[in-house]
N, C-alpha and C positions, 0 to 999 in steps of 0.2 A: 308611922309612915304615911305620907300624903296620898290621897286618892283623887282620881279625876275621871270624867267621862269625855272621851275624845269626840269633838264635834265635826272636824274637817281636817284636811291636810293643807299645809302651806306650800309655798313655791319651792321649798327645799325637801319636801316629802315628810316633814315632821307633823305629828298629830297636834292639833290645836285644841286646847281646853281653857275654860275659865274657872278660876277658883277664887272665891271671895273678891271678885272684881278685878283680878289680875289675870292677864293672858299667860298661859303656860304652853310653851312649845316642847313637845315630848317626843324624842326620837324613839322609834319603834312602836308607836301607838297608831292605830287605824280608826277611822270614823266608826262610832257606835260602840267602841270598846270601853270597858271599865278597867282602869289600870292603877297599880301602885307605881309611884315614880320617885326619883331622887333628883333634885336640882343641882346642877354644877355651875350655874351662873344666875345670880339674882340681881335684878334691877328694880327701880321703884314701880315700873308699870308692867314688867314682864319677867318671866324666868325661862331659862333653858334647862331641859331635864332629859333624863333617860328613863324609859319604862323598865321597872324592875320585875314586875309580874303582871300577866294579863289575867284579870279576874273573870272577864266575860269576852271571849275572842270574837272577832268579826267572822262572818261566813266567808269572807274574801281573803282571810289570812291563810297563807300556805307556808310550808317549811322552806327556808332558804336553800337553794341548790348548792351554793358555794360554801365550803367549810370555813372560809375566811371571812364570811359575812359578819359584820359587827366589829371586826378588827380593821379590815381594809376600808379605806375611805372612798373607794372607787364606786361603790353601789350603796344606795340607801333605801331601795324599795323591793328587795328580793322577797320580803315577807308578804307582799301584796300580789294577788293573782294578776297576770299580765294584762288581760282585758280591762281589769279594774284600774290598773296603772294609767292606761290611756284615758279612761273616763275621768280620773282624778286630774290629769293634766288638762283635759278640756275645761274642767271647772276652774282651774288656776287661770287659764286664758280668759274665760268669761268674767271671772272676778276682777282681773286686772283691767279689762276693757271697761267694766262698769265703774269700779272704784277710782281708777285713774283718769279714764277718758269720758266717763258718763255716757257710755255707748253700749248698745245691744246690737249685734249683727242681725241683719234681716234673716239670714239663713245660717244655721250651724252645719258645717260640712262634716260628713262622717270622718272619724279619726283614721289616719293612715298608720297602719302598723303591720309588722311582719314578724319574723322569727325573734324570739326573746333572748336567745343565747347564741354565742359564737359569731356575733355580728360585727365586732369592732375591727375595722380595717386600718386604724392607726391608733397609736398609743405612745405615751411618753413614760418610760419605766425609769424609776430612780435606782441607783446602785450605791450601796454603802458597804464598807468593810467594817463589820461589827464583831470583833473576836468573841465577845461575851455571848453572842448568839450563834457561834459556830463558824464565823467567817463572813463571806460576801452574801449580802441580801440583794435580790433583784425583784422589784415589784412596784406597787403603788404605795403612796403614803398611808399611814394609819389614820383612822378617823380623828379629826381635830388635832393633828400632830404632824411634825416634820420628820418623825421617824419612818423608816421604810418597813412596811409590813413583812413579816416572815411568811412568805407564801411560795408554794411550789406549783400552783395552777391558777387559772383565771377562767371562769365560765363564760365571760362575755367576749373573750378573745377567741378567734378560731382555734379549733382543737390542736392543729399542728403548731401554732404559736404558743398556746398555753403549755404544751409539752416541752417547749424550749426553755421555760423558766428555770428548772433545776439544771439544765445543761448550760445555760448562761452563767449560773452561779459557779459551776465547775470551771468554765472557760476563764472567767475574770479572775478567779482564785489562782489559776495557774499562770497568769501573766506576771511580768516583772513589776507592774505598777497597779496592783488591784485597788489601791486607795486613790488613784488619779483618773478613774473613769466614773464620773458621777451620774451618767445618764445614757440611756439607750432609747433612741426613737425607733418605733416600728412603723413602717409604711408598707401597705399591701396593695398591689395592683391586681389586674385580672389574671396575671400569669406568673407573678413572682412576689417574694417576700424580701423586703429590704430592711436591714438594721443599720442605724447610724450610731456609731460609738463616739461619744464626746470624750476626747482624749486630751488631758491637760499636760502630759509630758510625753517625750518621744518613746515610741515602742522599740524594743530590741529586735534583732533579726529573728531570735527564737519566738518572740511574740508574733511577729509577722507570719511565721510558719504555722503557728497554732491557729491564728485567725483564718488563714487560707484553708487549712484542713477542716476547720469547723464549718466554714461556708460551703465547701465542697460536700462534706458529709451530710449536711442538712439542706442542701440545694438552696442556699441563700445568696443574696448580694449584700456585701458589706461596704459601707461608706465610713470615712473618718471625718470628724469635725474637731479641729484644734482650736478654733476661736469662734468668731461670729459666723453668721450664715454664709458669708462669702468664702469661708475657709472649707466648706464642704467639698470633699474629694472622693471619687470612686476609688476603693481599695482593691476589691476582688469580687468576681472576676472582671478583668478589664474589658471583656467583650460583652458585658451585660447589656441587655436591651433596655430601653427607657421604661420607667414605670408608666402605666396607663390604666385607665378604667373606661368602660364603654357604656353608652346609652343606646342599646340595640334598637329601641323603638324609633329612634331618630337617626339611626345609622351614623352615630358619632362616636369617636374615640378621642379621649383627652389625655395627653401626656402631661406628666407632672414630676417635679423634683421631690425627693423624700421629705423636704422641709416645707414644701408649699402647703397652703391650706387646701384641704379637700374634706368632704363630708366623711365621717367615720363609718357610716352605714350605707354601703353602696346600694343595697336593695331598696331601702327607704328613699334614698336620693333619687333613684329611678322613678319611684312612684310620685315623689314630690315634684320632680320636673314635669311628669305627665300632667299632674293636676294644675301646675302653674301654666302650662301651655293651654290646657282646656279653658282655664279662666281668662287668660289673656286673649285667646282666640285670634292669633295673628293672621293677617290676610296679605296677599301678595303685593297689594298696592300701598301698604302701610310702612311708615317709618317708626321704629320702636327703639326705645332706650333701655339698656340693661345697666342699671346703676350698681356700683360695687361688683363689677362683672367677674373679677378674679381671673381664672384660667379659661372662662367661657362656658361654665357649666350650664347656664341658661341661654347665653348668647347664641351658641351654635345650634341647639335645637330650634330656637326661634328662627334663625336664618334658614334652617332646613325647610321651614314652612314656605319660604319664598319672600318673606318680608325683608326689608332693609334694616339692619340692626346696628346701633352704635353702642359699643361697650365702653363704659367709663370706670376707671379704677385709679386709685391713688399711687400704687406701686408700679414704677416703670418696668421693673423686672417681670411682674405678672402680666402687664400689657404686652410685653414682648412675647411671652409664652402663649398668651391668648391669640396673638397674631399667627404664631407658628401652628397652633392647633387649628385655626381657621384654614390655613394653607394646606395642612395635612389632610383635612376633611373636604377639600375642594370648595370651601365656602368664603374664600377671600373676596369674591366679587360682591357678596351681599352683606359684608361686615366691614366696619371700621372701628378703630379703637382710639380712645383718648386718655391721656394721663391728666387727672385732676383730683385735687383734694376735696372730696365731697363733704367733709366735715366742716369746711369753710365755704360752702356754696353760697353764692349770692344770686339775686335775681338777674343781675347783669351777665354773670358767667354761665348761668344755666340757659338764659335766652341765647347766648352766643353759640350754644350747641345746635341751635335750630329748632324748628317745631317738631314735636313728636305726637303721633296719634295715640300711642299707648306707652306705658313704662312699667318695667319690673325693677323692684328695689330689693336688694338682698344684703343688708348691712351687717357688720359685726354687732356685738352686744350693745355698743353705745347707741345704736339706732341711727336715724337719718334726719334729725330735727332740723338742721340747717337746710338740708335739701328740700324737705316738704314746706318749709317756710318760704323758700326761694321760688316756688312755683308761681307763675303769673297767671294772668287772665287767659292766656293761650295754652294752658297746661293740658297734658294728655287727658282724654275723656275717661280712660280706664287705667287704673294702677293695680298691679298685683304686688303685694308686699310680703316677702318671706322673712321671717324673724326668728332669732334664737333667744329672744328675751321678751316675754309677755309685757313686762313693765315699760320698756322703751317702745314696743309696738303700740301699746295703749296711749302713751304720751304723744307719739307721732300721729296716731289715728285721730286724736282729739283736734290736732291742728288741721288735718285734712278735712274733717267733717265740720267742725265749728268755725273754722276760719277760711278754708279754701272751697267750701261748697260741695264736697263729695258726700256720697252715701256709703256707709259701711254695708255693702251688699251681702257679704258673707265672711266667715272665718272658721278655722278649725285647726287641729293640731296634727303633727306628724311625730310619731314616737321614734325619733331618731336615736335615742339613747335608752332602750329598755333597761329596767332595773335601777335607773337613776332618776333624779327629780328634774333633769333638764327638759325644757319644753321648747320644741321647735313648732312654729305655727305659720299659717299662710292666710292672708286676708285679701279681699277684693274691694276696691273703692271705685265708684263710678259717679260721673256727673254729666 
């Protein structure tokens, strides 16, 4: 049985070891541990493996809280103490900045982290009818598999949502089309829980009655989705209030649709917005850009400071909702919104937006390479970059520093997804 000493964690939370010149990525191993392992994928320069036994455990190893850990693919780091998870993610960010961007931040910001359990305010649950496993399964996929994990609880979901998993199994099993509902989206606002059932065939009148009774019994709002996102329709109750989350520090409430992108961790999002605004330091006389603005998560807090803010987003539907949120919060006079594909940004169309004193960038995982390359000589003197991918942040940071003349003044992580390897980060660039 092969033996290895774990040296570090990679960006997926796997232990990294080297054996006879080959890199071994070992699931379940922690830095400093001696492990026996078994490889399930072998390539000429690396192997992927699973730890079979821990011969010398790390002092930071803890017992996983969820009994489905190891089967469910939703979490990969429950065996590591939560504060150590944040430290490991900070190292992933630092490694990416150096190895990809050849950069060291002047300051490392303290990690942003909060409760390690029950934090997840949105989730996509898979549904499968599997007679061999007793009927309908509702949950996340198994690790490295398209199978649905047989689970009756989830520790990263709020307790009342976790308790719904076995109830949802009973509900779907009792409908006339248990094999035609492949997915349930969960979206949670400040005052309600919404379920979106993906329905591939028409429900019967008896099904309708069961869904209404289920919603009433558990105080839920149910939407149905029969096709693409445009097919989303409120099912019950018809008088449900819009989903919304608040940023109390900035006296802002943002309404959203169950399928809109919002951060999964509302508590960490509030702290991340606070740090972004602290780094951006908006002033009343300034004109500030919020690139990839979405629903206005950063736009509206910036506007609350008195600055004039231009939110730019590629999806016209999100821009319309951002405008509505600005109006609902009394911030329409200090905000404007534009529809633009920032993945195809050019110097000409960025210049066409006008001059900005400062800029916030919050792109999806693909990053903002076209945008940062399109910044001209009159570019903002300060950029705050919020990222969900250390690799693309490092790539874009290299352009900002080595080509555009910025300094990487600081960087740090926000543990938006405790128990997982996902790294959210924030960086400040100045020139």
